[in-house]
N, C-alpha and C positions, 0 to 999 in steps of 0.2 A: 342337336345343334352343331356338333362337330362335323357331322355328315353334310349339313347345309354349307358349312364353311369350305369343305373340300369340293363340293359341287360348284360353288362360286369361284374358287381359284381355278378349277378346271375350265369353267366357262370363260373366264378372263383369258387364260392362256390360249384357248381355242380361238377366241376372237382376235387376239394379237397375232396368231399364226396366219389367220386368214388375210389380214391386212398388212402383214410384214412385207417389206420390200425384198425382192430377190434380184440378183444381178447375174446375167449371163455374159460371158466374154467370148468374142469371136473375132475373126479377121475377114469373115465372109460378107462382102459388100451387099450381097443380094438380100440380106435381112433388113436392110434400110429401105424405107419408102423411096420411091423414085425422086421425090422432091429433094430429099437429103443427098442422094447420089448426084443429081444434077447440080446442086449448090456446091458440093465439094469439087466436082469436075470443073465447073465454071470458075471457081475462085482459088482452088488449090490443086489444079489438075496435074501439076508436075510433082506433087508430093504424094508419097504412098501412105496408106492407112497402116498405123502400127497395130491398133486394135479398136474394137467397138464394144462398149458396155451397153447392154440392153437392160434397162431398169423396168421391172414389172412387179405386179402383185396379182392376187387372185382375180382381180377385176380386169386384168389385161396389161398391155404395155403402157408405161408411163412416159417413156422417153428413151433417147439414144444419146450416148456420149461417145463421140468419135475423136480418137487421139491420132494425130498424124505424126509421121516420123520426124518432122521438123519441130515438134513440141507444141504445135497448135492444137487446141482442144475446142471442139465445137459441140455444144449441147443443143439437141433438137427435142421438140415436144413430140407427142405421140403422132401428130399429123404430119410431122416432117419439117415444120418451120423452125428455124434456128432461134434460140433464146439467148444464148451467150457464146461468145468466142473469146478465147484467151490465148495469147502467144507468149510462150515462155522464153524462147530463144530467137524469135524472129518478129515480124510485124504482120499486121492484118491488112489486106488490100482494101483501099478505100472503096472499091467497087461493091463491097458487101453492104455498104451504108446507103441510105437514101441520098440522092444526088445533092439535095440541099445541105445535108450535114457534111458530106464529102467536100463540097465547095467551100463551106465555112472553114473547115480544117485546112484545105489547100491555101486559102487566102490568109488566114490568121496564124497558122502554124506550119509554114512551108518546110521548115527544117526538122519537123518532128514526125514520128510514126505512131500509129495506133497499136497499142499492145493488148487492149481488151475492150469489148463492147458487150453491153448487157441491155436487153430490151424487154419491156413488159407492156402491159396494156396502156400505160400512161406516158412512158418516156423511154428515151435512149440514154444510156450513160456510157460515155466514151473516155477511156483512159489513154493518155499519151505517154510516150517514153520519157518525158520530163516529169512524170508523176502528177501531172495536172489532170483533173477529171472534169469533163464537160457534160452538162445535162441539156438535153433537147426534148421538146415535146414530140408527140407522135407524128406531127406534121413537119418535123425537121427544124423548127424554130429554136434558136439558142435560148436557154432559160437562165443558166447560171454556171459559175465555176463551183466545184465542190472540193 
């Protein structure tokens, strides 16, 4: 019975090791999919990359976390599409957002800047420098303040 317990613990630890997340850190832009490189160049072209975290497990790459020297952090999924952008000491250009959302912000909050954006399959969540959070559906329609 004691041997069975040891086998179970060993099996559990092996399974955890297989699915454990690993991180690799680099400054080499070539590790990024071209979609990521193009996005960074188009929207943050004047800013250097501080470092890139490559998140992976045994099944492959899960995503990329790109930290720029101005404090902007862009998270990309494994295919290179951005999921989240956060600006610690600067702002996020409205050009990263769908035009409908950017237009809404320009019209209703002309004196504010975007400091974080999070998108998922259902919505965009945009945080402004006045701590107001705006939610939009995937078509860019304003839903609510949060």
